[in-house]
KOLGU-4560 file (N, C-alpha, C; in nm, 3 decimals, padded with zeros to 5 digits):
<recs>
<n_xx: 00.091 n_yy: -00.117 n_zz: -00.005 ca_xx: -00.013 ca_yy: -00.016 ca_zz: 00.002 c_xx: 00.105 c_yy: 00.117 c_zz: 00.005 mol: A seq: 1 type: MET>
<n_xx: 00.053 n_yy: 00.215 n_zz: -00.055 ca_xx: 00.111 ca_yy: 00.333 ca_zz: -00.078 c_xx: 00.085 c_yy: 00.437 c_zz: 00.002 mol: A seq: 2 type: THR>
<n_xx: 00.128 n_yy: 00.563 n_zz: -00.010 ca_xx: 00.125 ca_yy: 00.677 ca_zz: 00.082 c_xx: -00.018 c_yy: 00.733 c_zz: 00.044 mol: A seq: 3 type: LEU>
<n_xx: -00.055 n_yy: 00.711 n_zz: -00.081 ca_xx: -00.191 ca_yy: 00.755 ca_zz: -00.130 c_xx: -00.308 c_yy: 00.636 c_zz: -00.163 mol: A seq: 4 type: HIS>
<n_xx: -00.278 n_yy: 00.527 n_zz: -00.104 ca_xx: -00.360 ca_yy: 00.427 ca_zz: -00.112 c_xx: -00.347 c_yy: 00.348 c_zz: -00.229 mol: A seq: 5 type: GLY>
<n_xx: -00.256 n_yy: 00.358 n_zz: -00.310 ca_xx: -00.234 ca_yy: 00.306 ca_zz: -00.456 c_xx: -00.164 c_yy: 00.186 c_zz: -00.421 mol: A seq: 6 type: GLN>
<n_xx: -00.150 n_yy: 00.062 n_zz: -00.523 ca_xx: -00.065 ca_yy: -00.047 ca_zz: -00.502 c_xx: 00.091 c_yy: -00.022 c_zz: -00.549 mol: A seq: 7 type: SER>
<n_xx: 00.170 n_yy: -00.081 n_zz: -00.490 ca_xx: 00.305 ca_yy: -00.054 ca_zz: -00.540 c_xx: 00.351 c_yy: -00.113 c_zz: -00.648 mol: A seq: 8 type: THR>
<n_xx: 00.434 n_yy: -00.062 n_zz: -00.744 ca_xx: 00.511 ca_yy: -00.140 ca_zz: -00.859 c_xx: 00.650 c_yy: -00.118 c_zz: -00.863 mol: A seq: 9 type: ASP>
<n_xx: 00.718 n_yy: -00.198 n_zz: -00.789 ca_xx: 00.880 ca_yy: -00.199 ca_zz: -00.765 c_xx: 00.955 c_yy: -00.186 c_zz: -00.895 mol: A seq: 10 type: SER>
<n_xx: 00.873 n_yy: -00.239 n_zz: -01.019 ca_xx: 00.950 ca_yy: -00.235 ca_zz: -01.128 c_xx: 00.947 c_yy: -00.120 c_zz: -01.190 mol: A seq: 11 type: THR>
<n_xx: 00.872 n_yy: -00.018 n_zz: -01.168 ca_xx: 00.861 ca_yy: 00.106 ca_zz: -01.228 c_xx: 01.013 c_yy: 00.185 c_zz: -01.155 mol: A seq: 12 type: ALA>
<n_xx: 01.042 n_yy: 00.149 n_zz: -01.034 ca_xx: 01.146 ca_yy: 00.212 ca_zz: -00.982 c_xx: 01.266 c_yy: 00.168 c_zz: -01.031 mol: A seq: 13 type: GLN>
<n_xx: 01.245 n_yy: 00.055 n_zz: -01.072 ca_xx: 01.413 ca_yy: -00.003 ca_zz: -01.128 c_xx: 01.440 c_yy: 00.028 c_zz: -01.257 mol: A seq: 14 type: GLN>
<n_xx: 01.376 n_yy: 00.073 n_zz: -01.360 ca_xx: 01.399 ca_yy: 00.084 ca_zz: -01.496 c_xx: 01.484 c_yy: 00.224 c_zz: -01.484 mol: A seq: 15 type: SER>
<n_xx: 01.600 n_yy: 00.216 n_zz: -01.546 ca_xx: 01.709 ca_yy: 00.321 ca_zz: -01.565 c_xx: 01.642 c_yy: 00.419 c_zz: -01.670 mol: A seq: 16 type: PRO>
<n_xx: 01.667 n_yy: 00.547 n_zz: -01.606 ca_xx: 01.655 ca_yy: 00.676 ca_zz: -01.707 c_xx: 01.772 c_yy: 00.699 c_zz: -01.797 mol: A seq: 17 type: GLN>
<n_xx: 01.758 n_yy: 00.704 n_zz: -01.898 ca_xx: 01.873 ca_yy: 00.731 ca_zz: -01.980 c_xx: 01.864 c_yy: 00.898 c_zz: -02.020 mol: A seq: 18 type: THR>
<n_xx: 01.970 n_yy: 00.974 n_zz: -01.966 ca_xx: 01.962 ca_yy: 01.126 ca_zz: -02.004 c_xx: 01.976 c_yy: 01.149 c_zz: -02.143 mol: A seq: 19 type: PRO>
<n_xx: 01.895 n_yy: 01.232 n_zz: -02.187 ca_xx: 01.894 ca_yy: 01.301 ca_zz: -02.330 c_xx: 01.910 c_yy: 01.433 c_zz: -02.329 mol: A seq: 20 type: THR>
<n_xx: 01.894 n_yy: 01.526 n_zz: -02.241 ca_xx: 01.920 ca_yy: 01.649 ca_zz: -02.244 c_xx: 01.784 c_yy: 01.741 c_zz: -02.311 mol: A seq: 21 type: GLY>
<n_xx: 01.711 n_yy: 01.645 n_zz: -02.346 ca_xx: 01.570 ca_yy: 01.691 ca_zz: -02.404 c_xx: 01.441 c_yy: 01.626 c_zz: -02.358 mol: A seq: 22 type: THR>
<n_xx: 01.458 n_yy: 01.571 n_zz: -02.232 ca_xx: 01.350 ca_yy: 01.529 ca_zz: -02.162 c_xx: 01.213 c_yy: 01.620 c_zz: -02.170 mol: A seq: 23 type: ASP>
<n_xx: 01.098 n_yy: 01.564 n_zz: -02.183 ca_xx: 00.995 ca_yy: 01.625 ca_zz: -02.155 c_xx: 00.964 c_yy: 01.673 c_zz: -02.020 mol: A seq: 24 type: SER>
<n_xx: 00.860 n_yy: 01.769 n_zz: -02.006 ca_xx: 00.846 ca_yy: 01.817 ca_zz: -01.862 c_xx: 00.783 c_yy: 01.675 c_zz: -01.794 mol: A seq: 25 type: PRO>
<n_xx: 00.702 n_yy: 01.589 n_zz: -01.861 ca_xx: 00.647 ca_yy: 01.472 ca_zz: -01.802 c_xx: 00.761 c_yy: 01.377 c_zz: -01.773 mol: A seq: 26 type: ALA>
<n_xx: 00.839 n_yy: 01.372 n_zz: -01.843 ca_xx: 00.954 ca_yy: 01.274 ca_zz: -01.824 c_xx: 01.047 c_yy: 01.317 c_zz: -01.714 mol: A seq: 27 type: GLU>
<n_xx: 01.102 n_yy: 01.448 n_zz: -01.699 ca_xx: 01.146 ca_yy: 01.493 ca_zz: -01.584 c_xx: 01.084 c_yy: 01.505 c_zz: -01.436 mol: A seq: 28 type: LEU>
<n_xx: 00.950 n_yy: 01.502 n_zz: -01.470 ca_xx: 00.874 ca_yy: 01.485 ca_zz: -01.333 c_xx: 00.866 c_yy: 01.341 c_zz: -01.301 mol: A seq: 29 type: ARG>
<n_xx: 00.862 n_yy: 01.239 n_zz: -01.393 ca_xx: 00.872 ca_yy: 01.086 ca_zz: -01.368 c_xx: 01.017 c_yy: 01.048 c_zz: -01.296 mol: A seq: 30 type: ALA>
<n_xx: 01.123 n_yy: 01.089 n_zz: -01.370 ca_xx: 01.248 ca_yy: 01.076 ca_zz: -01.313 c_xx: 01.275 c_yy: 01.114 c_zz: -01.189 mol: A seq: 31 type: THR>
<n_xx: 01.224 n_yy: 01.251 n_zz: -01.144 ca_xx: 01.228 ca_yy: 01.307 ca_zz: -00.996 c_xx: 01.134 c_yy: 01.240 c_zz: -00.911 mol: A seq: 32 type: ILE>
<n_xx: 01.036 n_yy: 01.197 n_zz: -00.964 ca_xx: 00.942 ca_yy: 01.122 ca_zz: -00.880 c_xx: 01.005 c_yy: 00.982 c_zz: -00.819 mol: A seq: 33 type: THR>
<n_xx: 01.073 n_yy: 00.920 n_zz: -00.919 ca_xx: 01.141 ca_yy: 00.796 ca_zz: -00.890 c_xx: 01.250 c_yy: 00.815 c_zz: -00.802 mol: A seq: 34 type: ARG>
<n_xx: 01.338 n_yy: 00.918 n_zz: -00.807 ca_xx: 01.442 ca_yy: 00.942 ca_zz: -00.708 c_xx: 01.376 c_yy: 00.956 c_zz: -00.584 mol: A seq: 35 type: ILE>
<n_xx: 01.268 n_yy: 01.065 n_zz: -00.587 ca_xx: 01.221 ca_yy: 01.071 ca_zz: -00.461 c_xx: 01.166 c_yy: 00.963 c_zz: -00.384 mol: A seq: 36 type: TRP>
<n_xx: 01.112 n_yy: 00.861 n_zz: -00.464 ca_xx: 01.036 ca_yy: 00.759 ca_zz: -00.399 c_xx: 01.157 c_yy: 00.662 c_zz: -00.352 mol: A seq: 37 type: GLN>
<n_xx: 01.264 n_yy: 00.651 n_zz: -00.422 ca_xx: 01.376 ca_yy: 00.561 ca_zz: -00.377 c_xx: 01.429 c_yy: 00.616 c_zz: -00.261 mol: A seq: 38 type: ASP>
<n_xx: 01.477 n_yy: 00.735 n_zz: -00.249 ca_xx: 01.528 ca_yy: 00.806 ca_zz: -00.133 c_xx: 01.428 c_yy: 00.804 c_zz: -00.022 mol: A seq: 39 type: VAL>
<n_xx: 01.326 n_yy: 00.835 n_zz: -00.032 ca_xx: 01.242 ca_yy: 00.855 ca_zz: 00.057 c_xx: 01.151 c_yy: 00.733 c_zz: 00.115 mol: A seq: 40 type: LEU>
<n_xx: 01.185 n_yy: 00.629 n_zz: 00.026 ca_xx: 01.108 ca_yy: 00.496 ca_zz: 00.062 c_xx: 00.951 c_yy: 00.493 c_zz: 00.041 mol: A seq: 41 type: ARG>
<n_xx: 00.915 n_yy: 00.586 n_zz: -00.026 ca_xx: 00.767 ca_yy: 00.589 ca_zz: -00.031 c_xx: 00.708 c_yy: 00.568 c_zz: -00.192 mol: A seq: 42 type: LEU>
<n_xx: 00.599 n_yy: 00.508 n_zz: -00.214 ca_xx: 00.526 ca_yy: 00.509 ca_zz: -00.345 c_xx: 00.423 c_yy: 00.595 c_zz: -00.356 mol: A seq: 43 type: ASP>
<n_xx: 00.388 n_yy: 00.609 n_zz: -00.490 ca_xx: 00.272 ca_yy: 00.674 ca_zz: -00.508 c_xx: 00.268 c_yy: 00.830 c_zz: -00.488 mol: A seq: 44 type: GLY>
<n_xx: 00.385 n_yy: 00.901 n_zz: -00.504 ca_xx: 00.387 ca_yy: 01.024 ca_zz: -00.498 c_xx: 00.322 c_yy: 01.103 c_zz: -00.618 mol: A seq: 45 type: LEU>
<n_xx: 00.282 n_yy: 01.211 n_zz: -00.591 ca_xx: 00.219 ca_yy: 01.325 ca_zz: -00.689 c_xx: 00.320 c_yy: 01.439 c_zz: -00.722 mol: A seq: 46 type: THR>
<n_xx: 00.279 n_yy: 01.497 n_zz: -00.820 ca_xx: 00.361 ca_yy: 01.611 ca_zz: -00.870 c_xx: 00.361 c_yy: 01.724 c_zz: -00.748 mol: A seq: 47 type: PRO>
<n_xx: 00.250 n_yy: 01.746 n_zz: -00.670 ca_xx: 00.222 ca_yy: 01.834 ca_zz: -00.584 c_xx: 00.294 c_yy: 01.780 c_zz: -00.430 mol: A seq: 48 type: ASP>
<n_xx: 00.347 n_yy: 01.678 n_zz: -00.425 ca_xx: 00.379 ca_yy: 01.620 ca_zz: -00.290 c_xx: 00.493 c_yy: 01.728 c_zz: -00.245 mol: A seq: 49 type: ASP>
<n_xx: 00.509 n_yy: 01.751 n_zz: -00.116 ca_xx: 00.619 ca_yy: 01.852 ca_zz: -00.084 c_xx: 00.710 c_yy: 01.758 c_zz: 00.013 mol: A seq: 50 type: ASN>
<n_xx: 00.829 n_yy: 01.787 n_zz: -00.051 ca_xx: 00.963 ca_yy: 01.694 ca_zz: -00.007 c_xx: 00.976 c_yy: 01.693 c_zz: 00.142 mol: A seq: 51 type: PHE>
<n_xx: 00.957 n_yy: 01.802 n_zz: 00.207 ca_xx: 00.978 ca_yy: 01.827 ca_zz: 00.360 c_xx: 00.857 c_yy: 01.764 c_zz: 00.413 mol: A seq: 52 type: PHE>
<n_xx: 00.749 n_yy: 01.777 n_zz: 00.388 ca_xx: 00.619 ca_yy: 01.728 ca_zz: 00.441 c_xx: 00.626 c_yy: 01.576 c_zz: 00.446 mol: A seq: 53 type: GLU>
<n_xx: 00.667 n_yy: 01.524 n_zz: 00.333 ca_xx: 00.709 ca_yy: 01.356 ca_zz: 00.334 c_xx: 00.804 c_yy: 01.312 c_zz: 00.395 mol: A seq: 54 type: LEU>
<n_xx: 00.880 n_yy: 01.395 n_zz: 00.492 ca_xx: 01.003 ca_yy: 01.342 ca_zz: 00.578 c_xx: 01.129 c_yy: 01.388 c_zz: 00.525 mol: A seq: 55 type: GLY>
<n_xx: 01.150 n_yy: 01.464 n_zz: 00.394 ca_xx: 01.276 ca_yy: 01.475 ca_zz: 00.359 c_xx: 01.345 c_yy: 01.585 c_zz: 00.439 mol: A seq: 56 type: GLY>
<n_xx: 01.478 n_yy: 01.596 n_zz: 00.433 ca_xx: 01.538 ca_yy: 01.698 ca_zz: 00.526 c_xx: 01.684 c_yy: 01.724 c_zz: 00.431 mol: A seq: 57 type: HIS>
<n_xx: 01.772 n_yy: 01.811 n_zz: 00.498 ca_xx: 01.878 ca_yy: 01.837 ca_zz: 00.399 c_xx: 01.970 c_yy: 01.736 c_zz: 00.361 mol: A seq: 58 type: SER>
<n_xx: 01.974 n_yy: 01.620 n_zz: 00.476 ca_xx: 02.064 ca_yy: 01.509 ca_zz: 00.411 c_xx: 01.996 c_yy: 01.414 c_zz: 00.303 mol: A seq: 59 type: LEU>
<n_xx: 01.866 n_yy: 01.401 n_zz: 00.304 ca_xx: 01.783 ca_yy: 01.343 ca_zz: 00.197 c_xx: 01.813 c_yy: 01.400 c_zz: 00.078 mol: A seq: 60 type: THR>
<n_xx: 01.791 n_yy: 01.522 n_zz: 00.097 ca_xx: 01.809 ca_yy: 01.628 ca_zz: -00.042 c_xx: 01.932 c_yy: 01.607 c_zz: -00.095 mol: A seq: 61 type: ALA>
<n_xx: 02.034 n_yy: 01.593 n_zz: -00.017 ca_xx: 02.152 ca_yy: 01.588 ca_zz: -00.071 c_xx: 02.190 c_yy: 01.442 c_zz: -00.152 mol: A seq: 62 type: SER>
<n_xx: 02.100 n_yy: 01.340 n_zz: -00.114 ca_xx: 02.104 ca_yy: 01.203 ca_zz: -00.185 c_xx: 02.027 c_yy: 01.234 c_zz: -00.320 mol: A seq: 63 type: GLN>
<n_xx: 01.925 n_yy: 01.312 n_zz: -00.300 ca_xx: 01.832 ca_yy: 01.316 ca_zz: -00.432 c_xx: 01.921 c_yy: 01.401 c_zz: -00.523 mol: A seq: 64 type: VAL>
<n_xx: 02.004 n_yy: 01.530 n_zz: -00.487 ca_xx: 02.091 ca_yy: 01.600 ca_zz: -00.581 c_xx: 02.195 c_yy: 01.530 c_zz: -00.643 mol: A seq: 65 type: ILE>
<n_xx: 02.247 n_yy: 01.426 n_zz: -00.565 ca_xx: 02.338 ca_yy: 01.317 ca_zz: -00.628 c_xx: 02.275 c_yy: 01.246 c_zz: -00.721 mol: A seq: 66 type: SER>
<n_xx: 02.173 n_yy: 01.195 n_zz: -00.702 ca_xx: 02.102 ca_yy: 01.097 ca_zz: -00.791 c_xx: 02.043 c_yy: 01.188 c_zz: -00.894 mol: A seq: 67 type: ARG>
<n_xx: 01.997 n_yy: 01.309 n_zz: -00.868 ca_xx: 01.967 ca_yy: 01.385 ca_zz: -01.013 c_xx: 02.073 c_yy: 01.417 c_zz: -01.086 mol: A seq: 68 type: MET>
<n_xx: 02.212 n_yy: 01.426 n_zz: -01.035 ca_xx: 02.318 ca_yy: 01.468 ca_zz: -01.116 c_xx: 02.363 c_yy: 01.361 c_zz: -01.194 mol: A seq: 69 type: ARG>
<n_xx: 02.345 n_yy: 01.241 n_zz: -01.165 ca_xx: 02.361 ca_yy: 01.112 ca_zz: -01.243 c_xx: 02.275 c_yy: 01.096 c_zz: -01.348 mol: A seq: 70 type: HIS>
<n_xx: 02.139 n_yy: 01.106 n_zz: -01.303 ca_xx: 02.038 ca_yy: 01.052 ca_zz: -01.408 c_xx: 02.002 c_yy: 01.169 c_zz: -01.500 mol: A seq: 71 type: ALA>
<n_xx: 02.030 n_yy: 01.302 n_zz: -01.470 ca_xx: 01.975 ca_yy: 01.401 ca_zz: -01.535 c_xx: 02.099 c_yy: 01.488 c_zz: -01.592 mol: A seq: 72 type: LEU>
<n_xx: 02.218 n_yy: 01.463 n_zz: -01.539 ca_xx: 02.341 ca_yy: 01.563 ca_zz: -01.598 c_xx: 02.287 c_yy: 01.701 c_zz: -01.550 mol: A seq: 73 type: GLN>
<n_xx: 02.243 n_yy: 01.730 n_zz: -01.444 ca_xx: 02.224 ca_yy: 01.862 ca_zz: -01.390 c_xx: 02.252 c_yy: 01.898 c_zz: -01.261 mol: A seq: 74 type: VAL>
<n_xx: 02.311 n_yy: 02.021 n_zz: -01.230 ca_xx: 02.349 ca_yy: 02.052 ca_zz: -01.084 c_xx: 02.217 c_yy: 02.117 c_zz: -01.034 mol: A seq: 75 type: GLU>
<n_xx: 02.175 n_yy: 02.076 n_zz: -00.935 ca_xx: 02.082 ca_yy: 02.130 ca_zz: -00.863 c_xx: 02.128 c_yy: 02.185 c_zz: -00.717 mol: A seq: 76 type: VAL>
<n_xx: 02.148 n_yy: 02.330 n_zz: -00.690 ca_xx: 02.181 ca_yy: 02.356 ca_zz: -00.546 c_xx: 02.089 c_yy: 02.300 c_zz: -00.429 mol: A seq: 77 type: PRO>
<n_xx: 02.153 n_yy: 02.292 n_zz: -00.315 ca_xx: 02.046 ca_yy: 02.252 ca_zz: -00.226 c_xx: 01.943 c_yy: 02.366 c_zz: -00.181 mol: A seq: 78 type: LEU>
<n_xx: 01.980 n_yy: 02.484 n_zz: -00.171 ca_xx: 01.878 ca_yy: 02.595 ca_zz: -00.148 c_xx: 01.731 c_yy: 02.602 c_zz: -00.249 mol: A seq: 79 type: PRO>
<n_xx: 01.759 n_yy: 02.510 n_zz: -00.393 ca_xx: 01.645 ca_yy: 02.481 ca_zz: -00.474 c_xx: 01.562 c_yy: 02.390 c_zz: -00.409 mol: A seq: 80 type: ALA>
<n_xx: 01.580 n_yy: 02.300 n_zz: -00.309 ca_xx: 01.485 ca_yy: 02.225 ca_zz: -00.271 c_xx: 01.394 c_yy: 02.317 c_zz: -00.158 mol: A seq: 81 type: PHE>
<n_xx: 01.445 n_yy: 02.415 n_zz: -00.104 ca_xx: 01.366 ca_yy: 02.503 ca_zz: -00.008 c_xx: 01.298 c_yy: 02.577 c_zz: -00.090 mol: A seq: 82 type: PHE>
<n_xx: 01.329 n_yy: 02.630 n_zz: -00.232 ca_xx: 01.265 ca_yy: 02.731 ca_zz: -00.290 c_xx: 01.128 c_yy: 02.659 c_zz: -00.384 mol: A seq: 83 type: ASP>
<n_xx: 01.185 n_yy: 02.542 n_zz: -00.426 ca_xx: 01.109 ca_yy: 02.443 ca_zz: -00.510 c_xx: 01.086 c_yy: 02.308 c_zz: -00.443 mol: A seq: 84 type: HIS>
<n_xx: 00.987 n_yy: 02.291 n_zz: -00.328 ca_xx: 00.989 ca_yy: 02.179 ca_zz: -00.255 c_xx: 00.892 c_yy: 02.073 c_zz: -00.294 mol: A seq: 85 type: PRO>
<n_xx: 00.832 n_yy: 02.088 n_zz: -00.417 ca_xx: 00.740 ca_yy: 01.997 ca_zz: -00.475 c_xx: 00.802 c_yy: 01.926 c_zz: -00.606 mol: A seq: 86 type: THR>
<n_xx: 00.772 n_yy: 01.818 n_zz: -00.644 ca_xx: 00.824 ca_yy: 01.747 ca_zz: -00.771 c_xx: 00.786 c_yy: 01.841 c_zz: -00.901 mol: A seq: 87 type: ILE>
<n_xx: 00.664 n_yy: 01.917 n_zz: -00.903 ca_xx: 00.644 ca_yy: 01.969 ca_zz: -01.010 c_xx: 00.735 c_yy: 02.110 c_zz: -01.011 mol: A seq: 88 type: ALA>
<n_xx: 00.744 n_yy: 02.170 n_zz: -00.894 ca_xx: 00.842 ca_yy: 02.268 ca_zz: -00.888 c_xx: 00.991 c_yy: 02.245 c_zz: -00.921 mol: A seq: 89 type: GLU>
<n_xx: 01.030 n_yy: 02.136 n_zz: -00.863 ca_xx: 01.165 ca_yy: 02.121 ca_zz: -00.890 c_xx: 01.205 c_yy: 02.057 c_zz: -01.022 mol: A seq: 90 type: LEU>
<n_xx: 01.101 n_yy: 02.002 n_zz: -01.098 ca_xx: 01.116 ca_yy: 01.971 ca_zz: -01.234 c_xx: 01.119 c_yy: 02.079 c_zz: -01.321 mol: A seq: 91 type: ALA>
<n_xx: 01.054 n_yy: 02.200 n_zz: -01.296 ca_xx: 01.034 ca_yy: 02.321 ca_zz: -01.382 c_xx: 01.185 c_yy: 02.383 c_zz: -01.346 mol: A seq: 92 type: ALA>
<n_xx: 01.223 n_yy: 02.391 n_zz: -01.222 ca_xx: 01.350 ca_yy: 02.425 ca_zz: -01.188 c_xx: 01.456 c_yy: 02.378 c_zz: -01.273 mol: A seq: 93 type: PHE>
<n_xx: 01.459 n_yy: 02.225 n_zz: -01.262 ca_xx: 01.559 ca_yy: 02.172 ca_zz: -01.339 c_xx: 01.552 c_yy: 02.170 c_zz: -01.493 mol: A seq: 94 type: THR>
<n_xx: 01.454 n_yy: 02.180 n_zz: -01.545 ca_xx: 01.422 ca_yy: 02.226 ca_zz: -01.680 c_xx: 01.503 c_yy: 02.345 c_zz: -01.723 mol: A seq: 95 type: ALA>
<n_xx: 01.464 n_yy: 02.437 n_zz: -01.636 ca_xx: 01.531 ca_yy: 02.579 ca_zz: -01.673 c_xx: 01.680 c_yy: 02.576 c_zz: -01.642 mol: A seq: 96 type: ALA>
<n_xx: 01.731 n_yy: 02.506 n_zz: -01.539 ca_xx: 01.885 ca_yy: 02.484 ca_zz: -01.513 c_xx: 01.930 c_yy: 02.418 c_zz: -01.656 mol: A seq: 97 type: GLN>
<n_xx: 01.880 n_yy: 02.301 n_zz: -01.698 ca_xx: 01.908 ca_yy: 02.244 ca_zz: -01.834 c_xx: 01.918 c_yy: 02.331 c_zz: -01.960 mol: A seq: 98 type: ARG>
<n_xx: 01.819 n_yy: 02.413 n_zz: -01.972 ca_xx: 01.802 ca_yy: 02.511 ca_zz: -02.061 c_xx: 01.919 c_yy: 02.602 c_zz: -02.061 mol: A seq: 99 type: ALA>
<n_xx: 01.939 n_yy: 02.642 n_zz: -01.963 ca_xx: 02.040 ca_yy: 02.736 ca_zz: -01.920 c_xx: 02.186 c_yy: 02.691 c_zz: -01.945 mol: A seq: 100 type: GLY>
<n_xx: 02.195 n_yy: 02.564 n_zz: -01.924 ca_xx: 02.321 ca_yy: 02.507 ca_zz: -01.945 c_xx: 02.347 c_yy: 02.476 c_zz: -02.078 mol: A seq: 101 type: ALA>
<n_xx: 02.248 n_yy: 02.467 n_zz: -02.157 ca_xx: 02.255 ca_yy: 02.431 ca_zz: -02.310 c_xx: 02.281 c_yy: 02.540 c_zz: -02.379 mol: A seq: 102 type: ALA>
<n_xx: 02.247 n_yy: 02.665 n_zz: -02.321 ca_xx: 02.273 ca_yy: 02.782 ca_zz: -02.406 c_xx: 02.397 c_yy: 02.859 c_zz: -02.331 mol: A seq: 103 type: THR>
<n_xx: 02.448 n_yy: 02.799 n_zz: -02.231 ca_xx: 02.567 ca_yy: 02.860 ca_zz: -02.152 c_xx: 02.513 c_yy: 02.944 c_zz: -02.061 mol: A seq: 104 type: GLY>
<n_xx: 02.400 n_yy: 02.991 n_zz: -02.035 ca_xx: 02.374 ca_yy: 03.088 ca_zz: -01.925 c_xx: 02.289 c_yy: 02.997 c_zz: -01.814 mol: A seq: 105 type: VAL>
<n_xx: 02.341 n_yy: 03.016 n_zz: -01.676 ca_xx: 02.284 ca_yy: 02.974 ca_zz: -01.545 c_xx: 02.267 c_yy: 03.064 c_zz: -01.462 mol: A seq: 106 type: GLN>
</recs>
């Protein structure tokens, strides 16, 4: 059973994400969701779930940052978690970071 009363599917968490640099917003949200689910050990997260309300803190945020760096090839500063605490907000921030990196502006 998940946080939101849905059944769990561990296979969805195990599929690797290949970074392309052109991930759609939905793909970014899905990748970030999988990372959060793995780090926080929760299933059934939604785009509006708040990282800190789910039990996240600065140490788990650091784990998420490391996994995002590996999966998405993007640098997310720790303060971004405080400014963008939901999956949807963090995905939008990540998309902007990647767009800036692609154009040489950050």
